[in-house]
C-alpha atoms as one frame of an Amber mdcrd trajectory, in Angstrom:
protein
 100.280  89.380  91.066  97.945  87.453  93.361  99.676  84.747  95.383  97.813
  81.750  96.851  99.277  79.654  99.517  97.875  76.492 101.055  98.638  74.876
 104.326  97.336  72.116 106.630  97.731  68.821 104.580  99.046  65.606 106.043
  98.315  62.072 106.765  95.174  60.826 108.712  93.516  57.593 109.411  90.148
  56.926 107.683  87.290  58.462 109.737  89.526  61.266 110.935  89.585  65.006
 110.291  91.823  67.640 108.712  91.588  71.377 108.212  93.234  73.032 105.218
  93.873  76.683 105.046  94.426  79.140 101.961  95.381  82.624 101.925  95.416
  84.911  98.877  97.766  87.988  99.008  99.058  90.735  96.768  97.573  93.611
  94.855  93.890  92.817  94.482  90.351  94.044  94.794  87.709  91.635  95.989
  87.869  87.948  95.523  84.430  86.843  94.234  85.343  83.268  94.279  87.833
  81.052  96.341  87.808  77.288  96.573  89.418  73.896  96.781  89.995  71.429
  94.028  91.635  68.094  94.294  93.543  65.653  92.065  94.224  62.048  92.832
  96.903  60.015  91.024  95.715  59.110  87.422  92.651  61.240  87.694  91.424
  64.680  86.497  91.296  67.531  88.964  87.781  67.944  90.502  85.963  70.402
  92.581  85.915  69.909  96.274  84.266  73.122  97.382  83.774  76.722  96.302
  82.892  79.848  98.357  81.350  82.825  96.705  81.746  86.291  98.114  77.992
  86.581  98.808  78.109  83.618 100.991  77.007  80.906  98.634  78.853  77.642
  98.706  79.125  74.637  96.317  80.423  71.250  96.894  81.467  68.296  94.795
  79.106  65.371  95.074  81.669  63.130  96.746  82.310  65.352  99.568  78.953
  66.785 100.393  77.953  66.347 103.997  81.520  65.683 105.002  83.505  68.852
 103.863  82.766  72.383 105.017  84.256  75.515 103.324  84.383  78.755 105.232
  85.979  82.207 104.808  87.536  84.695 107.217  86.050  88.127 107.742  88.694
  89.738 105.454  87.511  87.332 102.724  91.026  86.508 101.671  91.385  83.137
 103.468  89.317  80.099 103.084  89.380  76.987 105.165  88.369  73.423 104.158
  87.233  71.358 107.180  87.316  67.720 106.224  85.510  65.183 108.284  84.927
  61.531 108.137  87.720  61.121 105.674  87.879  58.243 103.351  90.650  56.514
 101.486  89.324  57.944  98.296  89.906  61.449  99.556  93.636  60.895  99.121
  94.885  63.654  96.696  96.791  66.874  96.172  94.400  69.630  97.141  94.790
  72.953  95.336  93.331  76.232  96.287  91.979  78.548  93.617  91.172  82.282
  93.948  89.516  84.151  91.094  90.473  87.817  90.769  89.283  90.118  88.039
  88.195  87.088  86.108  91.523  85.345  86.309  92.217  82.150  88.400  95.208
  81.822  90.593  96.275  78.530  91.922  98.431  77.538  94.919 101.143  74.973
  94.761  98.888  72.222  96.335  99.056  70.254  99.521  98.900  66.546  99.896
  96.233  64.868 101.896  96.752  61.154 102.574  94.244  59.034 104.196  95.306
  55.570 105.450  93.418  52.653 106.737
């Protein structure tokens, strides 16, 4: 079973930065897709950023130009650098790793942006 663990959440003032980390472990082959989703209270879960094994990335419209997703050389850890954070970025951030066509989710990490 693939396990996905996030870290790096917390509270930051508007305009500040945070960096989230996510590592997948367990018996697995390659991970063609790893990424971050977020869910604010009362809202649906939405894409923040995806990282494809070949290097392509994809961002949600609300975070383009402010968030950057990267992977380590082993391709089992993804990072989400979040800059110029806004109040509306407050949410639980979930990491997702896709392995052999199946999605595996982490437990989520809270990001709170305050004024």
